[in-house]
N, C-alpha and C positions, 0 to 999 in steps of 0.2 A: 326565534320568539315573534310572536305577533304583537304588534304594536298598536293595533287598532283600538280605538276608544269602546268602552262598554257601551253597548247599545240596550234601548230600553224602548218597550212602547206597550199601549193597552189598549184593546177595542172590546166594545161591548154593546149591548142593545137589545131591542125586543123584535126584531127583524127576523123571520126563520130564514128567509133566503140569504140574508147577509150572513147568519151564522153558518150555513151550509157551505157558501162561497168561501168563507175563512177557513174553515176546517178542513175542506176539502183540497183547497190550494196549498194549506200549510203542511199536511201530513200525506201528501201523496193520494189522496182520498178519492171514492168515485160511490156514487150509487146512495149517497146519504139520504136517508128518509127521517125527517124530524115530526114528531107527534107531540103535540100539547097534552100534558097531564091535569090534573086537577088545579095544579097552581098556574098563575099566569106564566108565560112563557117569557125568559130573558137568559142571556149569553154572557160571558166575559172572559177574555183572555189576554193574559201579561206575560211578557217575556223580559228577561235582563239578563245580557251576557254579551260574548263574543262569537264569532264564528266556530270556534271549535267547542265551546260548552255553554250553554245558556239553562238560567232557571226559568220553568214557565209555570203558570197555574192556569186551571181552567175550570169553568163551572157553566152548568146550563141546565134548566128544568125542562124537562121533557123525556120522551123515549127517543134514542137516536139509534138507528140501526145503518150499516152501511160497509164498505170494503176498503181496506188500506192496502195499495200496491206495495211490491217489494221496494224498499226504501234503501239508499245508501247509507243513510245515517241510522244512529242507534238511540232509543229512547227508553227510559226507565221512569216509571209512574207508580204512584201509590194514591189511593183514593182517601179523601176526607169523610165523605158521605155518599149514599147512594151504591150502585153497584155496577159491575162491568162482567160480560161474558164475552170471549175470543174464540173463535173456531178456526183452525188451521188443519188442513188436510183431515178433516172429519174429526179431528180432536179437538175437544172443548176443555175450556177452562174458565172458572168463576171465581172473581174476587170481591171481597167487601173492603172495608176500611182498614187502613193502615199497613196492609202486605205489600211491599215492593215488588214489582213484575216488570219484565223487559218484553217491549213489543216484539212478535216474532221478527227476527231479522232476515233479510234477503229473502222473502217469501211473501206472498200476499195472505190476506187474512180478513175474515169477517168478524164484525163485533157488534154488541148491543150494549146500550150503557141507559140507565135511570136515573134522573134526577141527581147527576153527580157532581162533584168538586174533588179537584184532583190536582196533584204537582206532578210535574214534569221535567225530568232532567234530561237534556238532549246532547247528543254529542256529535260532531261531524264525523262521518265514517271513514274518510281517508286518514284524519287524524288519531282517531282510536286504534285503527288498524296498523299505522306505523309504530304505535306505542307497543301494542301486542308483538310486533316483530323483533323489537328491540328487546323486549323483557322475556318473551317466550320462546325466541329463536326459530320461529317459524316463516314459512314462505308468506309476504304479503297478499292479503284477501281477505274476504269475507269472514267474521267471526259468527259462528253459529252458536247463539245462546240458548240455554234450555227454557224455552219460556214458560213451560208449567211447571217447573221446578223449584220449589221457594229454597233459599239458602237455610242454613242452621239458625237457631237463636244465637248462637256467639257471633256468626259472622254478621248478621243483622245489626247487632249491637255496633261492632266495627265500622259496616257500612254507614249507620245513622250519624255516628259521630263525624264521619267524613263530611257526609251530606250537611248535617248541622253548621259545620266550621265554613263550608262553601257558601251556604245560603247567608249567613250572617256577613261574609266578606262581601259578596256580590249584590244581595240587596238591601243591606244596612250601611253601605259607604260608597266609596269611589276608590277602587282596588288599581293599583299603579298595573301597567301591562306585566311587568315581573312578577307579582302578586298573583295575577290572573294567570298567567302562565302556568306558574308553580302549583296552583291549585286545582287546575285544570289536569294536570299531569296526576296530581296525586289522586284526584277522582277517578280518573281511568285506571289507576293501578288498582284502587280498590275493588272497583267494578270487576275486574279481570280476576282478582283475587276471591271475591264474594259469590259471583254469580256463575254456575255451572256452564261451560262452553265447550265446544269442539275446535279443535285446529288441527290439520293434518301437518305432520312433522316430517317434512320430505328430507332426504338424504343430502349432504353437501353436494353430491354430484349432481343432483336434480336442481339444487339451488343455482348451480353454474349459470351464467348469463347464455351460454351456449344452448342451454335446453329450455328456453323461455317458452318455445312452441307446446314443447311437453308439457308444461306446467298450466299453459293455457288450456291444453286439452283436458288436464284434470280438473281444473277449476270449472270448465264448462259442464263436465258429467256430475261434479259436485252441485252445482247451482241448479242442474235440470234432472236430479235423482228422483222426484216426486213425478216426473212427466216421462212420456215413452221416447225417452232420448236414446239413440244408439251410438257406437262408436264412429262411425260414419259422420255423424252429426258433429261430434266433437273433433274428429280430423278437419271438417271443413271450417269450423270456428277457429281451430287453430292454425289453418294454412297449411296442412299436410295431407299427404293422401293417405288413404286407409292404409295401405302397406306400410308406409312411413311410420303412421302412428302404432301399428302393431310393432314394428322392430323397436320403434323408440322405448315402448312400454316393456318389452322383453329384455332390451338391453339395461336398461336403468332400474326397472322396479321387479324385473323377475316373473311378471304377471301378464295377462292379456288385458287389454281395456274393459272386456266383458266381465272378467273377475274383478278389477278395481271396482266397476260399478256395483257389481253384487256386494262387495265389502263395505261401499258406502252405504247401500240401503241397508245392509246389516247394523251398521252405526245407527242410522236414523231409527231403525226399528227398536233398537236398545233405548235410545232417547225417549221414544214414546212409552216404551213400557216401564221406564223407570218413574217416568212421569205421571202415571196412569194408575187408578185404583183398581184392583181385580174385580170389584162390583160394577165398573163402569166401563168395563170393555174387556175383549177375549186375546188371546195370543193368535186367533185366527184371524180376527177383525184387523190388527195391527201388521201381521204379514202380507194379508192381502193388500193393504192401504200402500206398502211398498213391494207391491208387483211379485210377491212369491206365490206360486199358484199349488204348491204341494206342502201342505203342513208338515209332514214327516221330514222331507229333506230340508224345510226351513229350520225346524227344531236341531237337526244334527249339524248343519253349517254353522247356527248359531251356538251350539256348546263347543264346537271346535275353536271358533274364534274366541267365546268369551268366558269358556270353561264353567259354564253353569247352563241349564235349560231356560227358555224363555218364560215357561210358566213359574219357575223360581224368582226370575228377574221381578215378573209382575207381581208376585206376592209379597215382595219386600214392603 
């Protein structure tokens, strides 16, 4: 249990450069461009919480464009006014007021906001991932949330009930360390239950301490699936020879690293298909995004893995 005291701060003003520095440093940002709109420029950012979980609010008058680099932490946000557009791997999603969404985790993305006021719930990455290991029985590592997928109405009601309780505790009083620890854990559990996400579920053999290098190679391929990564890259990152990596994959997974990478990209393509509307994109564009050069072979591999055609998935 973490015994540190609740931390609070509030910063704001009318200086564009100060706002740019605050948000870039606080959210792993880069290349922020802030343009004043019709109203006079002003910003305010507040935080209350601990290192594990904090409630934040943010408001800025103006148009803001920029990029957030891959972050080890996790952020759920919802707008009270204004709008936001996020683009990751050429996939775009737009949000208005009220609907919570998760910053794309473990991957860089571009964004644009306009005259916004928002709430943010921030979680330490290692803390959330430890709880995910405990409750989901998976190997410790990044949790890939589907940033463009909105939870069901029933799930959102359950989520808001937990968030409202946490906000009342953190923002309205002085919780004890035990109260804060319990509330933080409950909120993470609600987040994992409500927001769709992917986690690899390795076998107990793969989880064995002696196979740490194999897991490192698997995680390297997962983290760089949207890039021209190779098995040799994963072998080097894990401290294995290319031949040793091939043998480890065959021995414990029954497939080659190349097949594993293809399966990972198929999983990512499915996430994008589920999160997109058929009038916004095509199967071909999503297949190309994940490195598949032959649409027919992609469709066959997709059907073999998921039991339906990619066109059917996109039409849902």
